[in-house]
Chimera marker file (.cmm) of the C-alpha trace (Angstrom):
<marker_set name="trace">
<marker id="1" x="-40.910" y="-14.877" z="-15.395" r="1" g="1" b="0" radius="0.5"/>
<marker id="2" x="-37.867" y="-14.983" z="-17.604" r="1" g="1" b="0" radius="0.5"/>
<marker id="3" x="-35.476" y="-16.056" z="-14.888" r="1" g="1" b="0" radius="0.5"/>
<marker id="4" x="-37.237" y="-19.365" z="-14.262" r="1" g="1" b="0" radius="0.5"/>
<marker id="5" x="-36.995" y="-20.573" z="-17.851" r="1" g="1" b="0" radius="0.5"/>
<marker id="6" x="-34.524" y="-23.390" z="-18.540" r="1" g="1" b="0" radius="0.5"/>
<marker id="7" x="-31.285" y="-22.562" z="-20.283" r="1" g="1" b="0" radius="0.5"/>
<marker id="8" x="-31.100" y="-23.418" z="-23.997" r="1" g="1" b="0" radius="0.5"/>
<marker id="9" x="-28.860" y="-26.251" z="-25.135" r="1" g="1" b="0" radius="0.5"/>
<marker id="10" x="-25.215" y="-25.314" z="-25.534" r="1" g="1" b="0" radius="0.5"/>
<marker id="11" x="-24.343" y="-24.247" z="-29.073" r="1" g="1" b="0" radius="0.5"/>
<marker id="12" x="-20.999" y="-23.357" z="-30.519" r="1" g="1" b="0" radius="0.5"/>
<marker id="13" x="-20.733" y="-19.766" z="-31.713" r="1" g="1" b="0" radius="0.5"/>
<marker id="14" x="-20.413" y="-19.221" z="-35.454" r="1" g="1" b="0" radius="0.5"/>
<marker id="15" x="-16.856" y="-18.852" z="-36.764" r="1" g="1" b="0" radius="0.5"/>
<marker id="16" x="-15.629" y="-15.244" z="-36.730" r="1" g="1" b="0" radius="0.5"/>
<marker id="17" x="-15.990" y="-13.323" z="-39.944" r="1" g="1" b="0" radius="0.5"/>
<marker id="18" x="-13.085" y="-11.091" z="-40.960" r="1" g="1" b="0" radius="0.5"/>
<marker id="19" x="-13.909" y="-7.385" z="-40.516" r="1" g="1" b="0" radius="0.5"/>
<marker id="20" x="-11.181" y="-6.191" z="-42.856" r="1" g="1" b="0" radius="0.5"/>
<marker id="21" x="-10.290" y="-7.203" z="-46.370" r="1" g="1" b="0" radius="0.5"/>
<marker id="22" x="-6.675" y="-7.960" z="-47.132" r="1" g="1" b="0" radius="0.5"/>
<marker id="23" x="-3.918" y="-6.454" z="-45.014" r="1" g="1" b="0" radius="0.5"/>
<marker id="24" x="-3.030" y="-4.119" z="-47.892" r="1" g="1" b="0" radius="0.5"/>
<marker id="25" x="-6.589" y="-2.727" z="-47.883" r="1" g="1" b="0" radius="0.5"/>
<marker id="26" x="-6.395" y="-2.205" z="-44.123" r="1" g="1" b="0" radius="0.5"/>
<marker id="27" x="-3.157" y="-0.272" z="-44.458" r="1" g="1" b="0" radius="0.5"/>
<marker id="28" x="-4.493" y="2.002" z="-47.174" r="1" g="1" b="0" radius="0.5"/>
<marker id="29" x="-7.786" y="2.633" z="-45.357" r="1" g="1" b="0" radius="0.5"/>
<marker id="30" x="-9.936" y="1.274" z="-48.207" r="1" g="1" b="0" radius="0.5"/>
<marker id="31" x="-11.401" y="-1.675" z="-46.316" r="1" g="1" b="0" radius="0.5"/>
<marker id="32" x="-14.077" y="-1.718" z="-43.649" r="1" g="1" b="0" radius="0.5"/>
<marker id="33" x="-12.543" y="-0.555" z="-40.383" r="1" g="1" b="0" radius="0.5"/>
<marker id="34" x="-13.719" y="-1.062" z="-36.833" r="1" g="1" b="0" radius="0.5"/>
<marker id="35" x="-13.628" y="2.674" z="-36.235" r="1" g="1" b="0" radius="0.5"/>
<marker id="36" x="-16.470" y="3.217" z="-38.679" r="1" g="1" b="0" radius="0.5"/>
<marker id="37" x="-18.752" y="0.970" z="-36.613" r="1" g="1" b="0" radius="0.5"/>
<marker id="38" x="-17.386" y="1.407" z="-33.085" r="1" g="1" b="0" radius="0.5"/>
<marker id="39" x="-16.881" y="5.001" z="-31.837" r="1" g="1" b="0" radius="0.5"/>
<marker id="40" x="-14.424" y="3.920" z="-29.125" r="1" g="1" b="0" radius="0.5"/>
<marker id="41" x="-11.856" y="2.847" z="-31.744" r="1" g="1" b="0" radius="0.5"/>
<marker id="42" x="-9.881" y="5.732" z="-33.224" r="1" g="1" b="0" radius="0.5"/>
<marker id="43" x="-10.179" y="6.178" z="-36.957" r="1" g="1" b="0" radius="0.5"/>
<marker id="44" x="-7.089" y="6.454" z="-39.150" r="1" g="1" b="0" radius="0.5"/>
<marker id="45" x="-6.137" y="10.084" z="-39.867" r="1" g="1" b="0" radius="0.5"/>
<marker id="46" x="-6.766" y="9.742" z="-43.611" r="1" g="1" b="0" radius="0.5"/>
<marker id="47" x="-10.442" y="8.930" z="-42.930" r="1" g="1" b="0" radius="0.5"/>
<marker id="48" x="-10.848" y="11.992" z="-40.701" r="1" g="1" b="0" radius="0.5"/>
<marker id="49" x="-9.287" y="14.446" z="-43.116" r="1" g="1" b="0" radius="0.5"/>
<marker id="50" x="-12.545" y="15.897" z="-44.434" r="1" g="1" b="0" radius="0.5"/>
<marker id="51" x="-14.696" y="15.885" z="-41.287" r="1" g="1" b="0" radius="0.5"/>
<marker id="52" x="-13.800" y="18.502" z="-38.625" r="1" g="1" b="0" radius="0.5"/>
<marker id="53" x="-16.328" y="17.148" z="-36.104" r="1" g="1" b="0" radius="0.5"/>
<marker id="54" x="-14.725" y="13.693" z="-36.201" r="1" g="1" b="0" radius="0.5"/>
<marker id="55" x="-11.297" y="15.323" z="-35.877" r="1" g="1" b="0" radius="0.5"/>
<marker id="56" x="-12.400" y="17.081" z="-32.671" r="1" g="1" b="0" radius="0.5"/>
<marker id="57" x="-13.854" y="13.852" z="-31.288" r="1" g="1" b="0" radius="0.5"/>
<marker id="58" x="-10.653" y="11.990" z="-32.128" r="1" g="1" b="0" radius="0.5"/>
<marker id="59" x="-8.567" y="14.686" z="-30.457" r="1" g="1" b="0" radius="0.5"/>
<marker id="60" x="-10.731" y="14.445" z="-27.320" r="1" g="1" b="0" radius="0.5"/>
<marker id="61" x="-10.345" y="10.646" z="-27.265" r="1" g="1" b="0" radius="0.5"/>
<marker id="62" x="-6.580" y="10.806" z="-27.688" r="1" g="1" b="0" radius="0.5"/>
<marker id="63" x="-6.235" y="13.519" z="-25.024" r="1" g="1" b="0" radius="0.5"/>
<marker id="64" x="-8.169" y="11.355" z="-22.576" r="1" g="1" b="0" radius="0.5"/>
<marker id="65" x="-5.829" y="8.425" z="-23.141" r="1" g="1" b="0" radius="0.5"/>
<marker id="66" x="-2.757" y="10.280" z="-21.878" r="1" g="1" b="0" radius="0.5"/>
<marker id="67" x="-1.501" y="9.312" z="-18.424" r="1" g="1" b="0" radius="0.5"/>
<marker id="68" x="-2.369" y="11.519" z="-15.484" r="1" g="1" b="0" radius="0.5"/>
<marker id="69" x="0.162" y="14.291" z="-15.187" r="1" g="1" b="0" radius="0.5"/>
<marker id="70" x="1.070" y="14.306" z="-18.871" r="1" g="1" b="0" radius="0.5"/>
<marker id="71" x="1.759" y="17.779" z="-20.225" r="1" g="1" b="0" radius="0.5"/>
<marker id="72" x="-1.068" y="17.649" z="-22.759" r="1" g="1" b="0" radius="0.5"/>
<marker id="73" x="-3.589" y="16.826" z="-20.063" r="1" g="1" b="0" radius="0.5"/>
<marker id="74" x="-2.303" y="19.591" z="-17.784" r="1" g="1" b="0" radius="0.5"/>
<marker id="75" x="-2.644" y="22.125" z="-20.588" r="1" g="1" b="0" radius="0.5"/>
<marker id="76" x="-6.265" y="21.100" z="-21.044" r="1" g="1" b="0" radius="0.5"/>
<marker id="77" x="-7.047" y="21.821" z="-17.381" r="1" g="1" b="0" radius="0.5"/>
<marker id="78" x="-8.185" y="25.260" z="-16.239" r="1" g="1" b="0" radius="0.5"/>
<marker id="79" x="-5.501" y="27.462" z="-14.697" r="1" g="1" b="0" radius="0.5"/>
<marker id="80" x="-6.856" y="26.960" z="-11.160" r="1" g="1" b="0" radius="0.5"/>
<marker id="81" x="-6.540" y="23.172" z="-11.433" r="1" g="1" b="0" radius="0.5"/>
<marker id="82" x="-2.986" y="23.402" z="-12.792" r="1" g="1" b="0" radius="0.5"/>
<marker id="83" x="-1.989" y="25.705" z="-9.940" r="1" g="1" b="0" radius="0.5"/>
<marker id="84" x="-3.618" y="23.381" z="-7.397" r="1" g="1" b="0" radius="0.5"/>
<marker id="85" x="-1.715" y="20.340" z="-8.750" r="1" g="1" b="0" radius="0.5"/>
<marker id="86" x="1.545" y="22.297" z="-8.710" r="1" g="1" b="0" radius="0.5"/>
<marker id="87" x="0.884" y="23.402" z="-5.121" r="1" g="1" b="0" radius="0.5"/>
<marker id="88" x="0.009" y="19.863" z="-4.004" r="1" g="1" b="0" radius="0.5"/>
<marker id="89" x="3.178" y="18.412" z="-5.525" r="1" g="1" b="0" radius="0.5"/>
<marker id="90" x="5.305" y="21.142" z="-4.007" r="1" g="1" b="0" radius="0.5"/>
<marker id="91" x="3.802" y="20.708" z="-0.535" r="1" g="1" b="0" radius="0.5"/>
<marker id="92" x="4.148" y="16.923" z="-0.755" r="1" g="1" b="0" radius="0.5"/>
<marker id="93" x="7.819" y="17.371" z="-1.678" r="1" g="1" b="0" radius="0.5"/>
<marker id="94" x="8.306" y="19.743" z="1.246" r="1" g="1" b="0" radius="0.5"/>
<marker id="95" x="6.675" y="17.298" z="3.659" r="1" g="1" b="0" radius="0.5"/>
<marker id="96" x="8.726" y="14.306" z="2.424" r="1" g="1" b="0" radius="0.5"/>
<marker id="97" x="12.052" y="16.154" z="2.648" r="1" g="1" b="0" radius="0.5"/>
<marker id="98" x="11.403" y="17.586" z="6.100" r="1" g="1" b="0" radius="0.5"/>
<marker id="99" x="10.233" y="14.207" z="7.358" r="1" g="1" b="0" radius="0.5"/>
<marker id="100" x="13.345" y="12.529" z="5.920" r="1" g="1" b="0" radius="0.5"/>
<marker id="101" x="15.679" y="15.045" z="7.584" r="1" g="1" b="0" radius="0.5"/>
<marker id="102" x="13.886" y="14.698" z="10.930" r="1" g="1" b="0" radius="0.5"/>
<marker id="103" x="14.145" y="10.903" z="10.762" r="1" g="1" b="0" radius="0.5"/>
<marker id="104" x="17.755" y="10.956" z="9.514" r="1" g="1" b="0" radius="0.5"/>
<marker id="105" x="19.154" y="13.533" z="11.958" r="1" g="1" b="0" radius="0.5"/>
<marker id="106" x="19.255" y="11.218" z="15.022" r="1" g="1" b="0" radius="0.5"/>
<marker id="107" x="21.599" y="8.899" z="13.111" r="1" g="1" b="0" radius="0.5"/>
<marker id="108" x="24.167" y="11.678" z="12.574" r="1" g="1" b="0" radius="0.5"/>
<marker id="109" x="27.034" y="12.222" z="14.966" r="1" g="1" b="0" radius="0.5"/>
<marker id="110" x="26.498" y="14.775" z="17.728" r="1" g="1" b="0" radius="0.5"/>
<marker id="111" x="28.846" y="17.275" z="16.043" r="1" g="1" b="0" radius="0.5"/>
<marker id="112" x="26.985" y="16.901" z="12.731" r="1" g="1" b="0" radius="0.5"/>
<marker id="113" x="23.624" y="17.443" z="14.430" r="1" g="1" b="0" radius="0.5"/>
<marker id="114" x="24.778" y="20.590" z="16.225" r="1" g="1" b="0" radius="0.5"/>
<marker id="115" x="26.277" y="22.138" z="13.097" r="1" g="1" b="0" radius="0.5"/>
<marker id="116" x="23.104" y="22.008" z="10.981" r="1" g="1" b="0" radius="0.5"/>
<marker id="117" x="22.037" y="25.538" z="10.046" r="1" g="1" b="0" radius="0.5"/>
<marker id="118" x="18.440" y="26.685" z="10.138" r="1" g="1" b="0" radius="0.5"/>
<marker id="119" x="16.648" y="27.157" z="6.832" r="1" g="1" b="0" radius="0.5"/>
<marker id="120" x="17.678" y="29.754" z="4.269" r="1" g="1" b="0" radius="0.5"/>
<marker id="121" x="15.434" y="32.666" z="3.403" r="1" g="1" b="0" radius="0.5"/>
<marker id="122" x="13.809" y="32.895" z="0.000" r="1" g="1" b="0" radius="0.5"/>
<marker id="123" x="16.021" y="35.914" z="-0.740" r="1" g="1" b="0" radius="0.5"/>
<marker id="124" x="19.179" y="33.876" z="-0.030" r="1" g="1" b="0" radius="0.5"/>
<marker id="125" x="17.938" y="31.077" z="-2.288" r="1" g="1" b="0" radius="0.5"/>
<marker id="126" x="17.096" y="33.554" z="-5.072" r="1" g="1" b="0" radius="0.5"/>
<marker id="127" x="20.587" y="35.065" z="-4.749" r="1" g="1" b="0" radius="0.5"/>
<marker id="128" x="22.154" y="31.588" z="-4.985" r="1" g="1" b="0" radius="0.5"/>
<marker id="129" x="20.092" y="30.835" z="-8.104" r="1" g="1" b="0" radius="0.5"/>
<marker id="130" x="21.208" y="34.128" z="-9.646" r="1" g="1" b="0" radius="0.5"/>
<marker id="131" x="24.888" y="33.443" z="-8.841" r="1" g="1" b="0" radius="0.5"/>
<marker id="132" x="24.702" y="29.978" z="-10.410" r="1" g="1" b="0" radius="0.5"/>
<marker id="133" x="22.583" y="31.095" z="-13.355" r="1" g="1" b="0" radius="0.5"/>
<marker id="134" x="20.173" y="28.148" z="-13.085" r="1" g="1" b="0" radius="0.5"/>
<marker id="135" x="17.051" y="27.594" z="-10.987" r="1" g="1" b="0" radius="0.5"/>
<marker id="136" x="17.364" y="25.119" z="-8.132" r="1" g="1" b="0" radius="0.5"/>
<marker id="137" x="15.313" y="21.925" z="-8.362" r="1" g="1" b="0" radius="0.5"/>
<marker id="138" x="12.285" y="21.700" z="-6.074" r="1" g="1" b="0" radius="0.5"/>
<marker id="139" x="13.869" y="19.142" z="-3.819" r="1" g="1" b="0" radius="0.5"/>
<marker id="140" x="17.084" y="21.074" z="-3.242" r="1" g="1" b="0" radius="0.5"/>
<marker id="141" x="15.190" y="24.335" z="-2.780" r="1" g="1" b="0" radius="0.5"/>
<marker id="142" x="12.956" y="22.748" z="-0.118" r="1" g="1" b="0" radius="0.5"/>
<marker id="143" x="15.921" y="21.072" z="1.609" r="1" g="1" b="0" radius="0.5"/>
<marker id="144" x="17.837" y="24.353" z="1.821" r="1" g="1" b="0" radius="0.5"/>
<marker id="145" x="14.694" y="26.137" z="2.979" r="1" g="1" b="0" radius="0.5"/>
<marker id="146" x="14.496" y="23.673" z="5.896" r="1" g="1" b="0" radius="0.5"/>
<marker id="147" x="18.211" y="23.178" z="6.658" r="1" g="1" b="0" radius="0.5"/>
<marker id="148" x="20.706" y="25.514" z="5.000" r="1" g="1" b="0" radius="0.5"/>
<marker id="149" x="23.732" y="23.274" z="5.125" r="1" g="1" b="0" radius="0.5"/>
<marker id="150" x="26.204" y="22.497" z="7.898" r="1" g="1" b="0" radius="0.5"/>
<marker id="151" x="28.926" y="24.623" z="9.420" r="1" g="1" b="0" radius="0.5"/>
<marker id="152" x="32.421" y="23.442" z="8.479" r="1" g="1" b="0" radius="0.5"/>
<marker id="153" x="34.023" y="21.704" z="11.451" r="1" g="1" b="0" radius="0.5"/>
<marker id="154" x="36.110" y="18.585" z="12.012" r="1" g="1" b="0" radius="0.5"/>
<marker id="155" x="34.015" y="15.429" z="11.873" r="1" g="1" b="0" radius="0.5"/>
<marker id="156" x="30.896" y="17.144" z="10.503" r="1" g="1" b="0" radius="0.5"/>
<marker id="157" x="29.253" y="15.058" z="7.784" r="1" g="1" b="0" radius="0.5"/>
<marker id="158" x="25.760" y="14.606" z="6.429" r="1" g="1" b="0" radius="0.5"/>
<marker id="159" x="26.305" y="11.420" z="4.471" r="1" g="1" b="0" radius="0.5"/>
<marker id="160" x="29.497" y="9.379" z="4.610" r="1" g="1" b="0" radius="0.5"/>
<marker id="161" x="32.321" y="11.954" z="4.277" r="1" g="1" b="0" radius="0.5"/>
<marker id="162" x="30.283" y="14.727" z="2.654" r="1" g="1" b="0" radius="0.5"/>
<marker id="163" x="29.069" y="17.866" z="4.390" r="1" g="1" b="0" radius="0.5"/>
<marker id="164" x="25.699" y="19.406" z="3.484" r="1" g="1" b="0" radius="0.5"/>
<marker id="165" x="26.489" y="22.681" z="1.710" r="1" g="1" b="0" radius="0.5"/>
<marker id="166" x="24.289" y="25.737" z="2.128" r="1" g="1" b="0" radius="0.5"/>
<marker id="167" x="22.930" y="28.291" z="-0.329" r="1" g="1" b="0" radius="0.5"/>
<marker id="168" x="25.635" y="30.798" z="0.664" r="1" g="1" b="0" radius="0.5"/>
<marker id="169" x="28.310" y="28.347" z="-0.554" r="1" g="1" b="0" radius="0.5"/>
<marker id="170" x="26.907" y="28.014" z="-4.067" r="1" g="1" b="0" radius="0.5"/>
<link id1="1" id2="2" r="1" g="1" b="0" radius="0.2"/>
<link id1="2" id2="3" r="1" g="1" b="0" radius="0.2"/>
<link id1="3" id2="4" r="1" g="1" b="0" radius="0.2"/>
<link id1="4" id2="5" r="1" g="1" b="0" radius="0.2"/>
<link id1="5" id2="6" r="1" g="1" b="0" radius="0.2"/>
<link id1="6" id2="7" r="1" g="1" b="0" radius="0.2"/>
<link id1="7" id2="8" r="1" g="1" b="0" radius="0.2"/>
<link id1="8" id2="9" r="1" g="1" b="0" radius="0.2"/>
<link id1="9" id2="10" r="1" g="1" b="0" radius="0.2"/>
<link id1="10" id2="11" r="1" g="1" b="0" radius="0.2"/>
<link id1="11" id2="12" r="1" g="1" b="0" radius="0.2"/>
<link id1="12" id2="13" r="1" g="1" b="0" radius="0.2"/>
<link id1="13" id2="14" r="1" g="1" b="0" radius="0.2"/>
<link id1="14" id2="15" r="1" g="1" b="0" radius="0.2"/>
<link id1="15" id2="16" r="1" g="1" b="0" radius="0.2"/>
<link id1="16" id2="17" r="1" g="1" b="0" radius="0.2"/>
<link id1="17" id2="18" r="1" g="1" b="0" radius="0.2"/>
<link id1="18" id2="19" r="1" g="1" b="0" radius="0.2"/>
<link id1="19" id2="20" r="1" g="1" b="0" radius="0.2"/>
<link id1="20" id2="21" r="1" g="1" b="0" radius="0.2"/>
<link id1="21" id2="22" r="1" g="1" b="0" radius="0.2"/>
<link id1="22" id2="23" r="1" g="1" b="0" radius="0.2"/>
<link id1="23" id2="24" r="1" g="1" b="0" radius="0.2"/>
<link id1="24" id2="25" r="1" g="1" b="0" radius="0.2"/>
<link id1="25" id2="26" r="1" g="1" b="0" radius="0.2"/>
<link id1="26" id2="27" r="1" g="1" b="0" radius="0.2"/>
<link id1="27" id2="28" r="1" g="1" b="0" radius="0.2"/>
<link id1="28" id2="29" r="1" g="1" b="0" radius="0.2"/>
<link id1="29" id2="30" r="1" g="1" b="0" radius="0.2"/>
<link id1="30" id2="31" r="1" g="1" b="0" radius="0.2"/>
<link id1="31" id2="32" r="1" g="1" b="0" radius="0.2"/>
<link id1="32" id2="33" r="1" g="1" b="0" radius="0.2"/>
<link id1="33" id2="34" r="1" g="1" b="0" radius="0.2"/>
<link id1="34" id2="35" r="1" g="1" b="0" radius="0.2"/>
<link id1="35" id2="36" r="1" g="1" b="0" radius="0.2"/>
<link id1="36" id2="37" r="1" g="1" b="0" radius="0.2"/>
<link id1="37" id2="38" r="1" g="1" b="0" radius="0.2"/>
<link id1="38" id2="39" r="1" g="1" b="0" radius="0.2"/>
<link id1="39" id2="40" r="1" g="1" b="0" radius="0.2"/>
<link id1="40" id2="41" r="1" g="1" b="0" radius="0.2"/>
<link id1="41" id2="42" r="1" g="1" b="0" radius="0.2"/>
<link id1="42" id2="43" r="1" g="1" b="0" radius="0.2"/>
<link id1="43" id2="44" r="1" g="1" b="0" radius="0.2"/>
<link id1="44" id2="45" r="1" g="1" b="0" radius="0.2"/>
<link id1="45" id2="46" r="1" g="1" b="0" radius="0.2"/>
<link id1="46" id2="47" r="1" g="1" b="0" radius="0.2"/>
<link id1="47" id2="48" r="1" g="1" b="0" radius="0.2"/>
<link id1="48" id2="49" r="1" g="1" b="0" radius="0.2"/>
<link id1="49" id2="50" r="1" g="1" b="0" radius="0.2"/>
<link id1="50" id2="51" r="1" g="1" b="0" radius="0.2"/>
<link id1="51" id2="52" r="1" g="1" b="0" radius="0.2"/>
<link id1="52" id2="53" r="1" g="1" b="0" radius="0.2"/>
<link id1="53" id2="54" r="1" g="1" b="0" radius="0.2"/>
<link id1="54" id2="55" r="1" g="1" b="0" radius="0.2"/>
<link id1="55" id2="56" r="1" g="1" b="0" radius="0.2"/>
<link id1="56" id2="57" r="1" g="1" b="0" radius="0.2"/>
<link id1="57" id2="58" r="1" g="1" b="0" radius="0.2"/>
<link id1="58" id2="59" r="1" g="1" b="0" radius="0.2"/>
<link id1="59" id2="60" r="1" g="1" b="0" radius="0.2"/>
<link id1="60" id2="61" r="1" g="1" b="0" radius="0.2"/>
<link id1="61" id2="62" r="1" g="1" b="0" radius="0.2"/>
<link id1="62" id2="63" r="1" g="1" b="0" radius="0.2"/>
<link id1="63" id2="64" r="1" g="1" b="0" radius="0.2"/>
<link id1="64" id2="65" r="1" g="1" b="0" radius="0.2"/>
<link id1="65" id2="66" r="1" g="1" b="0" radius="0.2"/>
<link id1="66" id2="67" r="1" g="1" b="0" radius="0.2"/>
<link id1="67" id2="68" r="1" g="1" b="0" radius="0.2"/>
<link id1="68" id2="69" r="1" g="1" b="0" radius="0.2"/>
<link id1="69" id2="70" r="1" g="1" b="0" radius="0.2"/>
<link id1="70" id2="71" r="1" g="1" b="0" radius="0.2"/>
<link id1="71" id2="72" r="1" g="1" b="0" radius="0.2"/>
<link id1="72" id2="73" r="1" g="1" b="0" radius="0.2"/>
<link id1="73" id2="74" r="1" g="1" b="0" radius="0.2"/>
<link id1="74" id2="75" r="1" g="1" b="0" radius="0.2"/>
<link id1="75" id2="76" r="1" g="1" b="0" radius="0.2"/>
<link id1="76" id2="77" r="1" g="1" b="0" radius="0.2"/>
<link id1="77" id2="78" r="1" g="1" b="0" radius="0.2"/>
<link id1="78" id2="79" r="1" g="1" b="0" radius="0.2"/>
<link id1="79" id2="80" r="1" g="1" b="0" radius="0.2"/>
<link id1="80" id2="81" r="1" g="1" b="0" radius="0.2"/>
<link id1="81" id2="82" r="1" g="1" b="0" radius="0.2"/>
<link id1="82" id2="83" r="1" g="1" b="0" radius="0.2"/>
<link id1="83" id2="84" r="1" g="1" b="0" radius="0.2"/>
<link id1="84" id2="85" r="1" g="1" b="0" radius="0.2"/>
<link id1="85" id2="86" r="1" g="1" b="0" radius="0.2"/>
<link id1="86" id2="87" r="1" g="1" b="0" radius="0.2"/>
<link id1="87" id2="88" r="1" g="1" b="0" radius="0.2"/>
<link id1="88" id2="89" r="1" g="1" b="0" radius="0.2"/>
<link id1="89" id2="90" r="1" g="1" b="0" radius="0.2"/>
<link id1="90" id2="91" r="1" g="1" b="0" radius="0.2"/>
<link id1="91" id2="92" r="1" g="1" b="0" radius="0.2"/>
<link id1="92" id2="93" r="1" g="1" b="0" radius="0.2"/>
<link id1="93" id2="94" r="1" g="1" b="0" radius="0.2"/>
<link id1="94" id2="95" r="1" g="1" b="0" radius="0.2"/>
<link id1="95" id2="96" r="1" g="1" b="0" radius="0.2"/>
<link id1="96" id2="97" r="1" g="1" b="0" radius="0.2"/>
<link id1="97" id2="98" r="1" g="1" b="0" radius="0.2"/>
<link id1="98" id2="99" r="1" g="1" b="0" radius="0.2"/>
<link id1="99" id2="100" r="1" g="1" b="0" radius="0.2"/>
<link id1="100" id2="101" r="1" g="1" b="0" radius="0.2"/>
<link id1="101" id2="102" r="1" g="1" b="0" radius="0.2"/>
<link id1="102" id2="103" r="1" g="1" b="0" radius="0.2"/>
<link id1="103" id2="104" r="1" g="1" b="0" radius="0.2"/>
<link id1="104" id2="105" r="1" g="1" b="0" radius="0.2"/>
<link id1="105" id2="106" r="1" g="1" b="0" radius="0.2"/>
<link id1="106" id2="107" r="1" g="1" b="0" radius="0.2"/>
<link id1="107" id2="108" r="1" g="1" b="0" radius="0.2"/>
<link id1="108" id2="109" r="1" g="1" b="0" radius="0.2"/>
<link id1="109" id2="110" r="1" g="1" b="0" radius="0.2"/>
<link id1="110" id2="111" r="1" g="1" b="0" radius="0.2"/>
<link id1="111" id2="112" r="1" g="1" b="0" radius="0.2"/>
<link id1="112" id2="113" r="1" g="1" b="0" radius="0.2"/>
<link id1="113" id2="114" r="1" g="1" b="0" radius="0.2"/>
<link id1="114" id2="115" r="1" g="1" b="0" radius="0.2"/>
<link id1="115" id2="116" r="1" g="1" b="0" radius="0.2"/>
<link id1="116" id2="117" r="1" g="1" b="0" radius="0.2"/>
<link id1="117" id2="118" r="1" g="1" b="0" radius="0.2"/>
<link id1="118" id2="119" r="1" g="1" b="0" radius="0.2"/>
<link id1="119" id2="120" r="1" g="1" b="0" radius="0.2"/>
<link id1="120" id2="121" r="1" g="1" b="0" radius="0.2"/>
<link id1="121" id2="122" r="1" g="1" b="0" radius="0.2"/>
<link id1="122" id2="123" r="1" g="1" b="0" radius="0.2"/>
<link id1="123" id2="124" r="1" g="1" b="0" radius="0.2"/>
<link id1="124" id2="125" r="1" g="1" b="0" radius="0.2"/>
<link id1="125" id2="126" r="1" g="1" b="0" radius="0.2"/>
<link id1="126" id2="127" r="1" g="1" b="0" radius="0.2"/>
<link id1="127" id2="128" r="1" g="1" b="0" radius="0.2"/>
<link id1="128" id2="129" r="1" g="1" b="0" radius="0.2"/>
<link id1="129" id2="130" r="1" g="1" b="0" radius="0.2"/>
<link id1="130" id2="131" r="1" g="1" b="0" radius="0.2"/>
<link id1="131" id2="132" r="1" g="1" b="0" radius="0.2"/>
<link id1="132" id2="133" r="1" g="1" b="0" radius="0.2"/>
<link id1="133" id2="134" r="1" g="1" b="0" radius="0.2"/>
<link id1="134" id2="135" r="1" g="1" b="0" radius="0.2"/>
<link id1="135" id2="136" r="1" g="1" b="0" radius="0.2"/>
<link id1="136" id2="137" r="1" g="1" b="0" radius="0.2"/>
<link id1="137" id2="138" r="1" g="1" b="0" radius="0.2"/>
<link id1="138" id2="139" r="1" g="1" b="0" radius="0.2"/>
<link id1="139" id2="140" r="1" g="1" b="0" radius="0.2"/>
<link id1="140" id2="141" r="1" g="1" b="0" radius="0.2"/>
<link id1="141" id2="142" r="1" g="1" b="0" radius="0.2"/>
<link id1="142" id2="143" r="1" g="1" b="0" radius="0.2"/>
<link id1="143" id2="144" r="1" g="1" b="0" radius="0.2"/>
<link id1="144" id2="145" r="1" g="1" b="0" radius="0.2"/>
<link id1="145" id2="146" r="1" g="1" b="0" radius="0.2"/>
<link id1="146" id2="147" r="1" g="1" b="0" radius="0.2"/>
<link id1="147" id2="148" r="1" g="1" b="0" radius="0.2"/>
<link id1="148" id2="149" r="1" g="1" b="0" radius="0.2"/>
<link id1="149" id2="150" r="1" g="1" b="0" radius="0.2"/>
<link id1="150" id2="151" r="1" g="1" b="0" radius="0.2"/>
<link id1="151" id2="152" r="1" g="1" b="0" radius="0.2"/>
<link id1="152" id2="153" r="1" g="1" b="0" radius="0.2"/>
<link id1="153" id2="154" r="1" g="1" b="0" radius="0.2"/>
<link id1="154" id2="155" r="1" g="1" b="0" radius="0.2"/>
<link id1="155" id2="156" r="1" g="1" b="0" radius="0.2"/>
<link id1="156" id2="157" r="1" g="1" b="0" radius="0.2"/>
<link id1="157" id2="158" r="1" g="1" b="0" radius="0.2"/>
<link id1="158" id2="159" r="1" g="1" b="0" radius="0.2"/>
<link id1="159" id2="160" r="1" g="1" b="0" radius="0.2"/>
<link id1="160" id2="161" r="1" g="1" b="0" radius="0.2"/>
<link id1="161" id2="162" r="1" g="1" b="0" radius="0.2"/>
<link id1="162" id2="163" r="1" g="1" b="0" radius="0.2"/>
<link id1="163" id2="164" r="1" g="1" b="0" radius="0.2"/>
<link id1="164" id2="165" r="1" g="1" b="0" radius="0.2"/>
<link id1="165" id2="166" r="1" g="1" b="0" radius="0.2"/>
<link id1="166" id2="167" r="1" g="1" b="0" radius="0.2"/>
<link id1="167" id2="168" r="1" g="1" b="0" radius="0.2"/>
<link id1="168" id2="169" r="1" g="1" b="0" radius="0.2"/>
<link id1="169" id2="170" r="1" g="1" b="0" radius="0.2"/>
</marker_set>
């Protein structure tokens, strides 16, 4: 049984040996590099110039190191996965905005609560985008889809002294 054997006496490890030559050799790529012995380290581009297989492996390694949600990683996903991520983000945005408005509405004055309009139709939002000449951000689009502004009346505010404008007022 190997587990019952006594531990060997403590020994100091040997001093580390330099892997690279001088710093000038490391910069020019003429010394021994870690990437030539360890595949997890990326090789300098000048060493990969003649080998297309290593270039593909390097590209795969660098693509995997991008943060989740980075454009390069989304492009590498199949179309169904990209659509699913877009849908999930959009639905999460919709849920957060509607929840915020529901929680915030009781803190408004009675006149401000009663003058909130119902949500705008997609046609009204498309017309507002066309009038302005720019697409609405997700958040604003979802907010106007849930509550399309407030009717103008004395004392009607959404935040401080500002009234929530609707898509028809764009």
